[in-house]
C-alpha beads as a LAMMPS data file, in Angstrom:
LAMMPS data file: protein, C-alpha beads

321 atoms
320 bonds

1 atom types
1 bond types

-500.0 500.0 xlo xhi
-500.0 500.0 ylo yhi
-500.0 500.0 zlo zhi

Masses

1 110.0

Atoms # bond

1 1 1 262.065 51.528 -176.538
2 1 1 259.381 53.191 -178.020
3 1 1 255.792 53.455 -176.854
4 1 1 254.254 50.532 -179.080
5 1 1 257.068 48.264 -178.310
6 1 1 256.653 49.058 -174.384
7 1 1 253.072 48.270 -174.582
8 1 1 253.640 44.850 -176.387
9 1 1 256.497 43.904 -174.021
10 1 1 254.155 44.853 -170.767
11 1 1 251.411 42.613 -172.270
12 1 1 253.805 39.751 -172.531
13 1 1 255.138 40.693 -168.997
14 1 1 251.751 40.573 -167.674
15 1 1 251.105 37.191 -168.375
16 1 1 254.493 36.044 -167.336
17 1 1 253.862 37.555 -163.895
18 1 1 250.659 35.973 -163.487
19 1 1 252.385 32.529 -164.360
20 1 1 255.066 33.089 -162.115
21 1 1 252.680 34.134 -159.314
22 1 1 250.658 31.145 -159.742
23 1 1 253.969 29.090 -159.278
24 1 1 254.932 30.530 -156.019
25 1 1 251.944 30.312 -154.734
26 1 1 248.742 28.724 -156.404
27 1 1 245.947 29.861 -156.567
28 1 1 242.677 28.005 -155.457
29 1 1 239.494 28.739 -157.145
30 1 1 236.582 28.817 -154.496
31 1 1 234.122 30.223 -156.976
32 1 1 232.103 27.672 -158.542
33 1 1 233.269 25.950 -161.860
34 1 1 231.008 28.031 -164.316
35 1 1 230.185 25.764 -167.788
36 1 1 227.391 24.721 -169.577
37 1 1 225.420 25.163 -172.657
38 1 1 224.765 28.977 -171.553
39 1 1 228.344 29.801 -171.923
40 1 1 228.680 28.668 -175.720
41 1 1 229.297 31.647 -177.941
42 1 1 229.709 34.352 -174.499
43 1 1 233.203 35.434 -175.739
44 1 1 235.060 38.069 -177.810
45 1 1 233.986 41.747 -178.533
46 1 1 230.534 42.444 -177.516
47 1 1 228.879 45.879 -178.271
48 1 1 226.890 47.924 -175.904
49 1 1 224.704 49.618 -178.794
50 1 1 223.361 53.249 -178.415
51 1 1 219.682 54.112 -178.216
52 1 1 218.889 55.878 -181.001
53 1 1 216.160 58.936 -181.605
54 1 1 214.268 60.223 -184.242
55 1 1 213.783 64.101 -184.116
56 1 1 210.479 64.105 -182.026
57 1 1 212.736 61.782 -179.454
58 1 1 211.247 58.376 -180.098
59 1 1 213.210 55.409 -180.199
60 1 1 214.494 54.701 -184.013
61 1 1 213.878 51.055 -184.639
62 1 1 215.205 51.190 -187.991
63 1 1 218.463 52.377 -186.814
64 1 1 218.708 50.009 -183.998
65 1 1 218.767 47.565 -186.888
66 1 1 221.342 49.623 -189.043
67 1 1 223.622 49.949 -185.894
68 1 1 223.396 45.926 -185.709
69 1 1 223.833 45.095 -189.274
70 1 1 227.052 47.446 -189.128
71 1 1 228.588 45.757 -186.589
72 1 1 227.946 42.246 -187.216
73 1 1 229.611 42.579 -190.513
74 1 1 232.587 43.818 -188.519
75 1 1 232.599 40.181 -187.040
76 1 1 231.295 41.372 -183.008
77 1 1 230.102 38.332 -181.279
78 1 1 226.935 39.928 -179.415
79 1 1 225.434 42.982 -178.102
80 1 1 224.632 44.575 -174.439
81 1 1 221.337 46.201 -175.098
82 1 1 219.909 49.133 -172.381
83 1 1 222.953 49.275 -170.374
84 1 1 224.671 52.722 -169.675
85 1 1 225.647 53.275 -173.163
86 1 1 221.951 52.899 -174.102
87 1 1 220.718 55.299 -171.625
88 1 1 218.804 52.782 -169.352
89 1 1 218.015 55.348 -166.499
90 1 1 216.466 57.910 -168.795
91 1 1 214.107 55.150 -170.760
92 1 1 210.541 54.446 -169.698
93 1 1 209.953 50.734 -169.151
94 1 1 207.840 50.638 -172.532
95 1 1 210.872 52.162 -174.054
96 1 1 213.320 49.924 -172.737
97 1 1 210.713 46.792 -174.029
98 1 1 210.631 47.705 -177.359
99 1 1 214.519 48.489 -177.591
100 1 1 215.233 45.065 -176.506
101 1 1 212.750 43.969 -178.922
102 1 1 214.025 45.799 -182.010
103 1 1 217.392 44.577 -181.040
104 1 1 216.481 41.105 -180.629
105 1 1 214.775 41.096 -184.121
106 1 1 217.210 42.554 -186.002
107 1 1 220.051 40.219 -184.573
108 1 1 217.576 37.350 -185.449
109 1 1 219.756 34.724 -183.934
110 1 1 222.805 35.327 -185.458
111 1 1 224.859 36.731 -182.428
112 1 1 224.226 36.842 -178.398
113 1 1 222.039 39.357 -176.904
114 1 1 222.376 40.645 -173.855
115 1 1 219.535 42.595 -172.266
116 1 1 220.384 44.677 -169.229
117 1 1 216.995 45.098 -166.893
118 1 1 218.624 46.870 -163.885
119 1 1 216.397 49.717 -162.619
120 1 1 216.108 51.667 -159.410
121 1 1 213.015 49.757 -158.272
122 1 1 213.834 46.074 -158.194
123 1 1 210.134 44.982 -159.390
124 1 1 210.654 46.908 -162.333
125 1 1 213.667 44.903 -163.313
126 1 1 211.729 41.833 -162.475
127 1 1 209.501 42.838 -165.170
128 1 1 211.883 43.621 -167.720
129 1 1 213.578 40.476 -166.875
130 1 1 210.483 38.240 -167.863
131 1 1 210.043 40.573 -171.043
132 1 1 213.903 39.800 -172.191
133 1 1 213.047 36.162 -171.788
134 1 1 210.099 36.366 -173.776
135 1 1 211.075 38.358 -176.265
136 1 1 214.217 36.012 -177.191
137 1 1 217.362 37.251 -175.231
138 1 1 220.116 34.955 -174.496
139 1 1 221.252 36.604 -171.154
140 1 1 219.890 39.407 -168.788
141 1 1 222.284 41.749 -167.029
142 1 1 222.086 44.077 -164.241
143 1 1 223.729 46.866 -162.298
144 1 1 223.571 46.661 -158.254
145 1 1 220.881 48.577 -156.357
146 1 1 220.776 51.994 -157.725
147 1 1 220.252 55.003 -154.912
148 1 1 219.071 53.107 -152.489
149 1 1 220.013 49.677 -150.894
150 1 1 223.288 49.567 -151.562
151 1 1 224.882 47.055 -149.042
152 1 1 225.052 43.438 -149.226
153 1 1 221.814 41.992 -148.024
154 1 1 219.944 44.602 -150.567
155 1 1 222.337 43.523 -153.313
156 1 1 221.635 40.010 -152.713
157 1 1 217.772 40.496 -152.583
158 1 1 217.675 42.369 -155.878
159 1 1 219.728 39.877 -157.861
160 1 1 217.739 36.908 -156.480
161 1 1 214.505 38.404 -157.741
162 1 1 215.447 39.461 -161.009
163 1 1 217.553 35.855 -161.100
164 1 1 214.577 34.213 -160.374
165 1 1 212.072 36.025 -162.721
166 1 1 213.406 34.044 -165.728
167 1 1 215.311 31.006 -166.623
168 1 1 217.708 32.974 -168.528
169 1 1 221.489 33.427 -167.062
170 1 1 222.152 36.633 -165.189
171 1 1 225.275 38.535 -165.106
172 1 1 226.060 41.283 -162.566
173 1 1 227.370 44.463 -163.821
174 1 1 229.945 46.012 -161.440
175 1 1 230.999 49.195 -162.191
176 1 1 234.064 50.559 -160.171
177 1 1 233.221 49.169 -156.784
178 1 1 235.443 47.256 -154.381
179 1 1 235.435 43.578 -154.964
180 1 1 235.728 41.244 -151.920
181 1 1 236.153 37.712 -152.990
182 1 1 234.693 36.397 -149.845
183 1 1 231.823 38.131 -150.236
184 1 1 231.068 38.046 -153.747
185 1 1 231.250 34.566 -154.211
186 1 1 228.435 34.231 -151.825
187 1 1 226.030 35.774 -154.728
188 1 1 227.070 32.610 -156.952
189 1 1 224.833 30.657 -154.815
190 1 1 221.806 32.442 -156.759
191 1 1 220.368 30.233 -159.029
192 1 1 221.240 31.602 -162.580
193 1 1 223.670 33.894 -161.602
194 1 1 226.462 32.876 -164.173
195 1 1 228.857 35.613 -165.055
196 1 1 230.092 39.372 -164.301
197 1 1 230.851 42.526 -166.429
198 1 1 233.649 44.120 -164.307
199 1 1 234.414 47.744 -165.122
200 1 1 237.493 48.425 -162.957
201 1 1 241.224 47.669 -162.279
202 1 1 241.208 45.254 -159.213
203 1 1 241.972 42.322 -161.628
204 1 1 243.485 40.355 -158.434
205 1 1 240.207 39.981 -156.542
206 1 1 238.172 39.529 -159.553
207 1 1 240.238 36.444 -160.368
208 1 1 238.160 33.128 -160.973
209 1 1 235.231 34.634 -162.030
210 1 1 233.475 34.617 -165.369
211 1 1 233.937 38.109 -166.724
212 1 1 233.868 40.680 -169.566
213 1 1 235.981 43.365 -169.462
214 1 1 233.905 46.834 -169.596
215 1 1 236.973 48.995 -169.277
216 1 1 237.901 49.608 -173.047
217 1 1 241.600 50.590 -172.731
218 1 1 242.102 47.361 -170.155
219 1 1 240.864 44.793 -172.859
220 1 1 243.791 43.096 -173.921
221 1 1 245.439 43.374 -170.120
222 1 1 242.315 41.601 -168.792
223 1 1 242.399 38.948 -171.818
224 1 1 246.322 38.491 -170.825
225 1 1 244.950 37.078 -167.311
226 1 1 244.991 33.435 -168.093
227 1 1 241.288 33.245 -169.490
228 1 1 240.067 34.973 -166.611
229 1 1 238.300 37.469 -169.052
230 1 1 236.134 35.726 -171.772
231 1 1 235.664 38.664 -173.896
232 1 1 234.741 42.443 -173.320
233 1 1 232.034 44.989 -173.459
234 1 1 232.869 48.599 -174.260
235 1 1 231.418 51.844 -175.495
236 1 1 234.371 52.858 -178.206
237 1 1 233.572 49.323 -179.735
238 1 1 230.754 50.994 -181.748
239 1 1 233.248 53.093 -183.434
240 1 1 236.573 50.569 -184.220
241 1 1 234.492 47.394 -183.839
242 1 1 237.552 45.512 -186.241
243 1 1 239.878 46.273 -183.846
244 1 1 238.425 45.176 -180.775
245 1 1 237.392 42.215 -182.710
246 1 1 240.960 41.374 -183.673
247 1 1 242.223 42.141 -180.098
248 1 1 239.923 39.510 -178.778
249 1 1 240.884 37.096 -181.478
250 1 1 244.575 37.581 -181.320
251 1 1 244.561 37.319 -177.302
252 1 1 242.688 34.124 -177.636
253 1 1 245.476 32.930 -179.695
254 1 1 248.115 34.075 -177.598
255 1 1 249.496 36.770 -179.662
256 1 1 249.644 39.621 -177.709
257 1 1 252.485 41.747 -178.968
258 1 1 250.467 41.781 -182.232
259 1 1 247.277 42.922 -180.335
260 1 1 249.218 45.407 -178.412
261 1 1 249.657 48.108 -180.958
262 1 1 245.786 47.660 -181.607
263 1 1 244.885 48.390 -178.073
264 1 1 247.291 51.299 -178.139
265 1 1 245.403 52.827 -181.196
266 1 1 242.022 52.097 -179.498
267 1 1 243.148 53.640 -176.079
268 1 1 243.788 56.908 -178.348
269 1 1 240.129 57.382 -179.568
270 1 1 239.051 56.126 -175.725
271 1 1 241.132 59.371 -174.470
272 1 1 239.660 61.590 -177.360
273 1 1 236.145 60.617 -176.176
274 1 1 237.309 61.343 -172.464
275 1 1 237.452 65.041 -173.326
276 1 1 233.852 65.388 -174.032
277 1 1 231.864 64.576 -170.963
278 1 1 228.570 65.711 -172.842
279 1 1 227.511 62.276 -173.642
280 1 1 225.886 63.520 -176.778
281 1 1 229.344 63.568 -178.784
282 1 1 229.703 59.612 -178.253
283 1 1 226.178 59.546 -180.227
284 1 1 227.563 62.605 -182.722
285 1 1 230.424 59.891 -183.473
286 1 1 228.053 57.580 -184.728
287 1 1 226.875 60.451 -186.941
288 1 1 230.335 60.896 -188.392
289 1 1 230.127 57.211 -189.083
290 1 1 226.693 57.714 -191.276
291 1 1 224.375 56.571 -188.361
292 1 1 222.529 59.462 -186.785
293 1 1 221.556 58.532 -183.490
294 1 1 220.397 62.037 -182.172
295 1 1 221.752 63.458 -178.618
296 1 1 221.829 61.773 -175.718
297 1 1 218.798 62.837 -173.076
298 1 1 219.677 65.186 -170.435
299 1 1 221.039 65.361 -167.927
300 1 1 223.353 62.457 -169.634
301 1 1 223.579 64.677 -172.749
302 1 1 222.911 67.989 -173.843
303 1 1 222.451 69.272 -177.577
304 1 1 225.275 69.967 -179.611
305 1 1 225.447 73.215 -182.072
306 1 1 226.219 72.180 -185.911
307 1 1 229.492 74.518 -185.514
308 1 1 230.472 72.302 -182.545
309 1 1 229.604 69.037 -184.279
310 1 1 231.948 70.294 -187.515
311 1 1 234.903 70.741 -184.896
312 1 1 234.434 67.518 -183.355
313 1 1 234.263 65.405 -186.316
314 1 1 237.022 67.001 -188.030
315 1 1 239.029 66.004 -185.096
316 1 1 237.498 62.285 -184.827
317 1 1 238.016 61.557 -188.630
318 1 1 241.684 60.786 -188.371
319 1 1 241.072 58.523 -185.229
320 1 1 238.698 56.515 -187.467
321 1 1 241.208 55.531 -189.818

Bonds

1 1 1 2
2 1 2 3
3 1 3 4
4 1 4 5
5 1 5 6
6 1 6 7
7 1 7 8
8 1 8 9
9 1 9 10
10 1 10 11
11 1 11 12
12 1 12 13
13 1 13 14
14 1 14 15
15 1 15 16
16 1 16 17
17 1 17 18
18 1 18 19
19 1 19 20
20 1 20 21
21 1 21 22
22 1 22 23
23 1 23 24
24 1 24 25
25 1 25 26
26 1 26 27
27 1 27 28
28 1 28 29
29 1 29 30
30 1 30 31
31 1 31 32
32 1 32 33
33 1 33 34
34 1 34 35
35 1 35 36
36 1 36 37
37 1 37 38
38 1 38 39
39 1 39 40
40 1 40 41
41 1 41 42
42 1 42 43
43 1 43 44
44 1 44 45
45 1 45 46
46 1 46 47
47 1 47 48
48 1 48 49
49 1 49 50
50 1 50 51
51 1 51 52
52 1 52 53
53 1 53 54
54 1 54 55
55 1 55 56
56 1 56 57
57 1 57 58
58 1 58 59
59 1 59 60
60 1 60 61
61 1 61 62
62 1 62 63
63 1 63 64
64 1 64 65
65 1 65 66
66 1 66 67
67 1 67 68
68 1 68 69
69 1 69 70
70 1 70 71
71 1 71 72
72 1 72 73
73 1 73 74
74 1 74 75
75 1 75 76
76 1 76 77
77 1 77 78
78 1 78 79
79 1 79 80
80 1 80 81
81 1 81 82
82 1 82 83
83 1 83 84
84 1 84 85
85 1 85 86
86 1 86 87
87 1 87 88
88 1 88 89
89 1 89 90
90 1 90 91
91 1 91 92
92 1 92 93
93 1 93 94
94 1 94 95
95 1 95 96
96 1 96 97
97 1 97 98
98 1 98 99
99 1 99 100
100 1 100 101
101 1 101 102
102 1 102 103
103 1 103 104
104 1 104 105
105 1 105 106
106 1 106 107
107 1 107 108
108 1 108 109
109 1 109 110
110 1 110 111
111 1 111 112
112 1 112 113
113 1 113 114
114 1 114 115
115 1 115 116
116 1 116 117
117 1 117 118
118 1 118 119
119 1 119 120
120 1 120 121
121 1 121 122
122 1 122 123
123 1 123 124
124 1 124 125
125 1 125 126
126 1 126 127
127 1 127 128
128 1 128 129
129 1 129 130
130 1 130 131
131 1 131 132
132 1 132 133
133 1 133 134
134 1 134 135
135 1 135 136
136 1 136 137
137 1 137 138
138 1 138 139
139 1 139 140
140 1 140 141
141 1 141 142
142 1 142 143
143 1 143 144
144 1 144 145
145 1 145 146
146 1 146 147
147 1 147 148
148 1 148 149
149 1 149 150
150 1 150 151
151 1 151 152
152 1 152 153
153 1 153 154
154 1 154 155
155 1 155 156
156 1 156 157
157 1 157 158
158 1 158 159
159 1 159 160
160 1 160 161
161 1 161 162
162 1 162 163
163 1 163 164
164 1 164 165
165 1 165 166
166 1 166 167
167 1 167 168
168 1 168 169
169 1 169 170
170 1 170 171
171 1 171 172
172 1 172 173
173 1 173 174
174 1 174 175
175 1 175 176
176 1 176 177
177 1 177 178
178 1 178 179
179 1 179 180
180 1 180 181
181 1 181 182
182 1 182 183
183 1 183 184
184 1 184 185
185 1 185 186
186 1 186 187
187 1 187 188
188 1 188 189
189 1 189 190
190 1 190 191
191 1 191 192
192 1 192 193
193 1 193 194
194 1 194 195
195 1 195 196
196 1 196 197
197 1 197 198
198 1 198 199
199 1 199 200
200 1 200 201
201 1 201 202
202 1 202 203
203 1 203 204
204 1 204 205
205 1 205 206
206 1 206 207
207 1 207 208
208 1 208 209
209 1 209 210
210 1 210 211
211 1 211 212
212 1 212 213
213 1 213 214
214 1 214 215
215 1 215 216
216 1 216 217
217 1 217 218
218 1 218 219
219 1 219 220
220 1 220 221
221 1 221 222
222 1 222 223
223 1 223 224
224 1 224 225
225 1 225 226
226 1 226 227
227 1 227 228
228 1 228 229
229 1 229 230
230 1 230 231
231 1 231 232
232 1 232 233
233 1 233 234
234 1 234 235
235 1 235 236
236 1 236 237
237 1 237 238
238 1 238 239
239 1 239 240
240 1 240 241
241 1 241 242
242 1 242 243
243 1 243 244
244 1 244 245
245 1 245 246
246 1 246 247
247 1 247 248
248 1 248 249
249 1 249 250
250 1 250 251
251 1 251 252
252 1 252 253
253 1 253 254
254 1 254 255
255 1 255 256
256 1 256 257
257 1 257 258
258 1 258 259
259 1 259 260
260 1 260 261
261 1 261 262
262 1 262 263
263 1 263 264
264 1 264 265
265 1 265 266
266 1 266 267
267 1 267 268
268 1 268 269
269 1 269 270
270 1 270 271
271 1 271 272
272 1 272 273
273 1 273 274
274 1 274 275
275 1 275 276
276 1 276 277
277 1 277 278
278 1 278 279
279 1 279 280
280 1 280 281
281 1 281 282
282 1 282 283
283 1 283 284
284 1 284 285
285 1 285 286
286 1 286 287
287 1 287 288
288 1 288 289
289 1 289 290
290 1 290 291
291 1 291 292
292 1 292 293
293 1 293 294
294 1 294 295
295 1 295 296
296 1 296 297
297 1 297 298
298 1 298 299
299 1 299 300
300 1 300 301
301 1 301 302
302 1 302 303
303 1 303 304
304 1 304 305
305 1 305 306
306 1 306 307
307 1 307 308
308 1 308 309
309 1 309 310
310 1 310 311
311 1 311 312
312 1 312 313
313 1 313 314
314 1 314 315
315 1 315 316
316 1 316 317
317 1 317 318
318 1 318 319
319 1 319 320
320 1 320 321
């Protein structure tokens, strides 16, 4: 069996294994049933766009629009704005508001827009949540407390304040943190808290929560889990959006064997970027595609010499097809 056949068989085996497990011991859904108009259109491939800068380190609003137009043509269902890929911790509140406005204006109702409002200071998140609603966002999202207050009570207060700041649905972004279902379900007592972006591999603990897969190499695995995940959000979607759109579409149709080789090809790209810890290389990937987003701000990224860029571009181009 070659690697491609193995991946296809693995995807099918995952789905079959889950069915078998459910037959042996039925899973009781202790999370609230999440449904309503706010979930319409909230499935498929969502792209966390890069924050592009001009030569003088200002946000390039025109390039925000150009990125979005390209991704819409590829068939993506929505955008995640001002998160980790967007360098949120390195932007001022004014810049984050401008970025949100630029993205929402460029999308112009043609797809869903999730604005990430997480900040170190809860009240700054509250301000951004209010602004996102006024600007026309569909959802807001937030990481848990950063640096300080990383415990359940502080997180609950943090999410409650953000959720109460607007009428928008709120999505928690859980990034490689231990999940305890008996604890996590209590967050759903917060009005407006409607979903989870989960970057991790503990799919068992995350069962029955309305989620987006946040780990790019595990998109197909997550989508195989009996509608546990409604879609995915990942940085490498920026480079090969058609592939991730196809994975989501094929998985929804139950065609996991056909989606497996596409996921395998995408994983090669993810592995390629993992060899470049300087985040500026992610943005350099956009330059290869004709969308110069500048370098990432320090310490997230550092400048790249032209010689290093040329070597990087030559290695990347074959992976972009």
